[in-house]
Structure formats: structure tokens, C-alpha cells
C-alpha positions as semicolon CSV with decimal commas, in nm:
position;residue;x (nm);y (nm);z (nm)
1;M;0,169;0,056;0,135
2;S;0,293;0,358;-0,054
3;Y;0,646;0,277;0,058
4;A;0,619;-0,066;-0,108
5;V;0,538;0,114;-0,433
6;L;0,825;0,360;-0,386
7;F;1,069;0,077;-0,319
8;A;0,942;-0,089;-0,638
9;G;1,058;0,224;-0,821
10;E;0,719;0,382;-0,898
11;R;0,521;0,688;-0,789
12;S;0,151;0,648;-0,722
13;L;-0,174;0,789;-0,583
14;T;-0,399;0,580;-0,361
15;A;-0,731;0,507;-0,532
16;K;-0,877;0,259;-0,283
17;L;-0,772;0,149;0,065
18;E;-0,926;-0,127;0,276
19;M;-0,823;-0,216;0,631
20;R;-0,959;-0,491;0,856
21;L;-0,896;-0,508;1,228
22;K;-0,893;-0,877;1,322
23;K;-0,812;-0,849;1,694
24;L;-0,773;-0,574;1,949
25;I;-0,418;-0,443;1,966
26;P;-0,276;-0,433;2,319
27;I;-0,135;-0,100;2,439
28;N;0,248;-0,078;2,458
29;E;0,286;-0,402;2,260
30;P;0,560;-0,401;1,992
31;L;0,416;-0,452;1,642
32;T;0,557;-0,565;1,310
33;I;0,419;-0,393;0,999
34;T;0,477;-0,549;0,657
35;G;0,373;-0,437;0,312
36;A;0,431;-0,565;-0,040
37;V;0,330;-0,517;-0,401
38;A;0,090;-0,800;-0,488
39;R;0,022;-0,718;-0,854
40;K;0,150;-0,457;-1,093
41;T;0,028;-0,347;-1,434
42;R;0,129;-0,047;-1,639
43;K;-0,124;0,184;-1,470
44;V;-0,233;0,010;-1,148
45;I;-0,050;-0,140;-0,852
46;E;-0,220;-0,355;-0,589
47;C;-0,055;-0,375;-0,248
48;V;-0,114;-0,580;0,066
49;A;-0,012;-0,513;0,425
50;A;-0,035;-0,674;0,767
51;I;0,022;-0,575;1,129
52;S;0,125;-0,855;1,363
53;L;0,230;-0,907;1,722
54;N;0,575;-1,038;1,812
55;D;0,436;-1,393;1,835
56;G;0,321;-1,370;1,470
57;T;-0,050;-1,320;1,541
58;I;-0,195;-1,099;1,266
59;V;-0,407;-0,824;1,422
60;A;-0,485;-0,620;1,109
61;E;-0,472;-0,664;0,733
62;G;-0,507;-0,424;0,447
63;K;-0,501;-0,389;0,072
64;A;-0,477;-0,092;-0,157
65;T;-0,521;-0,011;-0,523
66;Q;-0,290;0,264;-0,646
67;F;-0,267;0,446;-0,977
68;V;0,081;0,481;-1,123
69;I;0,161;0,844;-1,199
70;D;0,416;0,996;-1,433
71;V;0,591;1,272;-1,238
72;N;0,718;1,421;-1,566
73;Q;0,368;1,474;-1,708
74;K;0,256;1,837;-1,663
75;N;-0,123;1,782;-1,661
76;P;-0,217;1,431;-1,541
77;G;-0,522;1,302;-1,725
78;K;-0,465;1,527;-2,027
79;S;-0,242;1,474;-2,327
80;N;0,073;1,689;-2,349
81;E;0,009;1,818;-2,702
């Protein structure tokens, strides 16, 4: 899900990550993994992801809350006075 944030042009740190396995995943079965930004505010980005089999059956789902970080700020969480 971090790649979805990067492709949206932001840098972030994962604050919360939830994954749910819905079905057992067969060994040696090709999988499709998708991820997207679901909601974005100035400081928080919420992402969703899914893993599915080739027939479209979703075998796992996830969501994450990520804090947007400013890579130019020297001390995150403190003012740069």
C-alpha cells in the first residue's frame, strides 16, 4: 500500500495496517495484487488493497492508515524554529 502513496506523489509512514485472509491461497497459483488510495487528507492517507486469484476470487483484503511526512523537515513532530 505504500507504493500507492508513492505513486500519488506523497511520502508516508504506516500508522495502522489490517489484513484479512478470506480463503486459503493455493501453492504455485498466480496472484493479482492491487492497491489504491481510498481517502487523502493533508496529514493522513487511507489505502486499501486486495489479493485475488486469476479467476477474480478475492483471497485477502487489507487497509492501512498512513501519516504523510515532510521529507524536508529536519525534526518530525517538532517545529523548525
